[in-house]
N, C-alpha and C positions, 0 to 999 in steps of 0.2 A: 597480520594481514592475510597470510596464506590460510591460517586456520579459519578466519572469517569467511574467506572465499569457499573453503571446504564446507563450512556450516551452511552458507547460503546455497551452494550447489546441492547439498544433502536435502535441505528443506524444499528446494525447487523440485528435485527428483522425487521426493516423497509425495509432494502435491501432484506432480504429473502422474506418478504411479497410481495414486488414489483415483484420479480422474479416469485413467486408462482402465483400471479394474472395474470402476463403476460402469463404464461404457460396455465392457465385455460382459459383465453380469446382466445388464439390461438386454444385450443381444442374446444371451443364453436363455432368458425368460421367453423372448419372442421365438427363439428356436424350439424350445420345449412345446410351446403352444402350437407351432407349425407341425411339429412331429406328432402331437396328439391327433391332429386332423388326418395326417397321412397314415398313421397306424390304424386309425378307425376305418378309414376308407379302404385300405388294402386288406386289413384283417377281416372286416365284415364281408367284403367281396369273396375272399378266399374261403371263409367259413360257409357262406351260402353255396358257393360252387361245390364244396365238399358234400353238403347236404344233397345237392342235386345229383352228384356222382354216385353217392352211396345209396340214395333212395330214389332212383330214377324210374322205378317201375310204375306202371299205370294202375296197379292194384290199389283199391280204395284205402285199405288199411295202411299200405306203404305210403300213399299220397298224404294221408293224415299225419303220419310220423314225419314226413318231409316238411309239412307246413309247421309242425311243432319245432322241428330242428331249425327251420328258417326264422321263426319268431325268436328263438333263443339267440341266434346270431345277431339279430337286430337289437334286441333288448340288452344283450350282453355288451355289445360294443357301444351302445348309447350310454350305458352305465360307465363303461371304460372311459369314454371321451369326457364325460362330466367329471369323473374322478381325476383324470389326467390333467384337465384344465385347472382343477382345484390344486393339484400338486404344483402347477406352474405358478399360481398365485402364492402358494406356500413358499416356493423358491424365491419369489420376489421379496417376501417378508424375511426369509433367511438372509438374503443379500443385504437388506436394510440393517438387520441386526449386526451382520459382519462389518458393514461400513461404520456403524456407530462404534463398534468395538475397536476398529482401526483408528478412529479419531480419538477415542479414549486412551489407547496405547500411546498415540503420538503425544497426547497431553502429559502422560506419565514421563515420557522421555524428555520432553522440553522443560517440564516443571522441575525435574530433579537432576537432569544431566544435560543442560542446554549448551554447555561449552564444548562438549566432546561427543559429537554424533557418531564417531567411529566406535564408541563403546556400545552403542545401541545394537550393533551387528554382531557383537561378541557373545559367546556362550557365557553363562553365569560364572563358571570357573575361571574364565580368562578376562573377565571385566576388570578385576582389581589391578592386574598387571597393566592393562591398557590405560587405566586411570593414572597409575603411577608414572607411566611413560609420558603421558600428556602433561601431568603436573610438573614433572622434571623440566619439560620444555617451557611450560607456561609460567613457571616461577623464575625463569632467567630474567636478568635485569632489563633487557630490551623488551621482553614481553610484558613485564610489569609496567614499564614506562609507557608502552603502547596502550595498555588498559587505562592507565591514569589519564593519558591524553584524550582517550575516547570519553572517559567520564567527564573531563573538563568540557569537551565539545558538546556533550549532552546538556550541560547546564549553561551554555554560552549565552542564551537569550537573557537569563536573569543577570548574568555578569555584565553583558553588553549594555543593558539598560542602566546599570549602576555606573559604569565607566563613562558612558555618554553624558550622564548628569554631571560627573566630575569635570569632564572636559568643557562642558558648557559653562561651568562656573569659572573656568580659567580663560574664558573668551576675551579677546582684545578688541572686540567690535566697537565698543563705545569710544575707546581712545583713538582707534583708527578713524572713525567718523569725525571726531573732534579735530584731529590733525587736518583732515580734508576741509573741514568747515573753516578752520583758521586760514588755510591757504585761499579758499574761495572768498572769504571776507576781505582778505588783503587785496586779491585781484579786483574785487568789486569796488573797493575804496580807491584803488589806482585808476580803475575805469571811470569812476565818478569824477575824480579830480581832473583827469585828462579831458573828459567830456565837458566839464564846466569851463575849462580853459579854452577849449575849441569854440564853445558857444560865445564866450566872452570876446575872443578874437574876431569871430564872425560879426558879433554885435558892433565892435569897434569899426570894422570895415564898412558895415552898413551905415553907421553914423558919419564916417569919413566921406562917403559918397554924397551924403546929404549936404555937407558943408560946401561942396563944390556946386551943388544944384540948388542952393538956398533951402534951408530947412523950413519945414512947415509942420503943423500938428499932425496931419494925416500920414506924412512920411515918417515921423518919429514913432507914431503908433504902429506902423508896419514893422519897423526895426524891433520894437518891444515885443510884438506878437511873434516875430521870427525867433527872438531869443527864447521866449517861453516854450515855443514848440521844439526848439533845439535841445533845451534842457530836459523836456519831457521825453523826447526820443532817446536821449542819452541815458536817462534813468531806466527806461524800459530795456534798452540794450544791455546795460550793466546787470539789471535784475535777471534777465533771461540767461545771460552768461553764467551768473551765479547759480541759478537753479540747475542748469545743465552740468556745471562743474560738480555740484553736490550729488546729483544723480549718478554721474560717472564715478565719483568717489565712493558713494555708498555701494554701488555694484562691485567695485574693486575690493572694498572691505568685506562684502559678503562672500565673494569668491575666495579671497585670502583666508577668511575665517573658516569656510567649508574645508579648504585644503588643510588648514591647521587642525581643525577638529578631527578629520580623518587620520592625520598623522598622530594626533594625540591619542585617539582611541586605539589605533594599531599598536602604538608603543605600550599603552597601558595593558592591552590584551596580552601582548608578549610577556610583559612583566608578571601579570597575574597568572598566566599559563605556566611560566617557569616556576613561580613560587608554589602554585598548586601541585604541579607534577612532582617537584622535589619533595614536598611534604607527603604527598600520596605514596611515592616510592619508599620513602623512609618509614612510613607507617605500615605499608602493605608487606614489604619484604620479610620481616620476622615471622609473620603469621600466614604467609602465602600458601605454604603446603597444607596447613590445616584447613584454611578456607577453600582451597582447591578440592580437597576430598569431602568437605562438608557442604559447600555451597555450589561450587562449579559443577561437580558431578558426584552426587551421593548415590551410589549404586544400591545401598541397602534400602533407602527410601524409594528409589525407582522400582526395584524388584517387588517391594511390598505393594506398591501401587499397582503394578502389573498383575501380581498374584490375586489381588482383591477383585480384579476384573473377571477372573475366570477364563473360560475358553469357549469358543464357538465350534470347535472341532466335533464335539458330540452331537450338536445340533445338525451340523452338515452331514455327519455320518448317518444319523437317523433318517434324514431326508433321503439319502441315496439308497438306504436299505428298504425303506417303504416304497420308493419308486420302483426298485427292482422287483419287489413282490407284486406290485401293481402290474408290471409288464408280464411277469410270469403267470399270474392268475388269468390275465386276459386271453392267454393262448391255451389254457387248460381244457382238456376234453375228457369225456367219460370213456374209460378204457373198454367198457363193454359195448356201448352203443356208438361211440365216436362222435356223439353230439357235444357241443360246447357246454361247459359247466358254468351256469350263471350264478357265480358267487359274489359278483360285484353289485354294489348298490351305490347310490349317490354319496353316501356317508361312510361306506365301509372302509375306504382306504385313506380317509383323512387322518392325519397324525393326531395323536392325543395331545 
């Protein structure tokens, strides 16, 4: 767990550093372009003031030389500004190449030594010892067990689907509903018998009253209709009670089955996890050290990958050297006349 946090923190720090470097590089390009304008403005002004100071005479020949000197200042610094802005664009391209190189290096590290980011920071001569140290820790029983548990967790979706199917096959839903139906049927039968008896008693009472008041056809018809209505209401009441009992019973069965299913899946997951981890530990332990050096962190493959990428230091060095020459040439003057030397052109200082 500690190593996983270290790896996560390392990856987060690497990502943050990459973003930070990208921001600084973008700011540097803006800074170079701003500097180009400032150098041009100050340099051209200083150059023209020098022409005026050295060639301030009203003599016609001297005035002509001053105008030539002035034109050289203007054309020289115009060429400088163009070349300087080209170098700023070139710096942006250099930065892009360096960013791509950084991503490629990160891929080399993560593809060939994903488990031990501390090895990335070591010199080549110290990497083997660092890997050995990490493998000694990583191949301890608790670490191997943790890896196996993580591996099981990664495949849990497939395992869970299989276990849920097994638990559904063990469902007791049908038998539960059948029990509730049996109880509901018994209650309905008792309700029907009781209702019929109540209606019979009521019918007898109705007829008894007729004996006292002299029976006639219309009075008997009233008692008959009363009995039919009583039986119908009794049947409706019993049927409604039966339906309500069945709905309540089905809901109870569903709730019980849901709880049982959850318990069933949890138990089966625990059993499957224990079996998988035990088998995984038994299989991994004998070959752990070999796999650690070969798969978890293979420094030979990692360094081969890095060596194949080459380096951007030469590219950055050439840019800095060219830029220094550009600045130096922009301030060059003729030692005899003091006039600016117009060596710059729009393409003269572009890198090859």
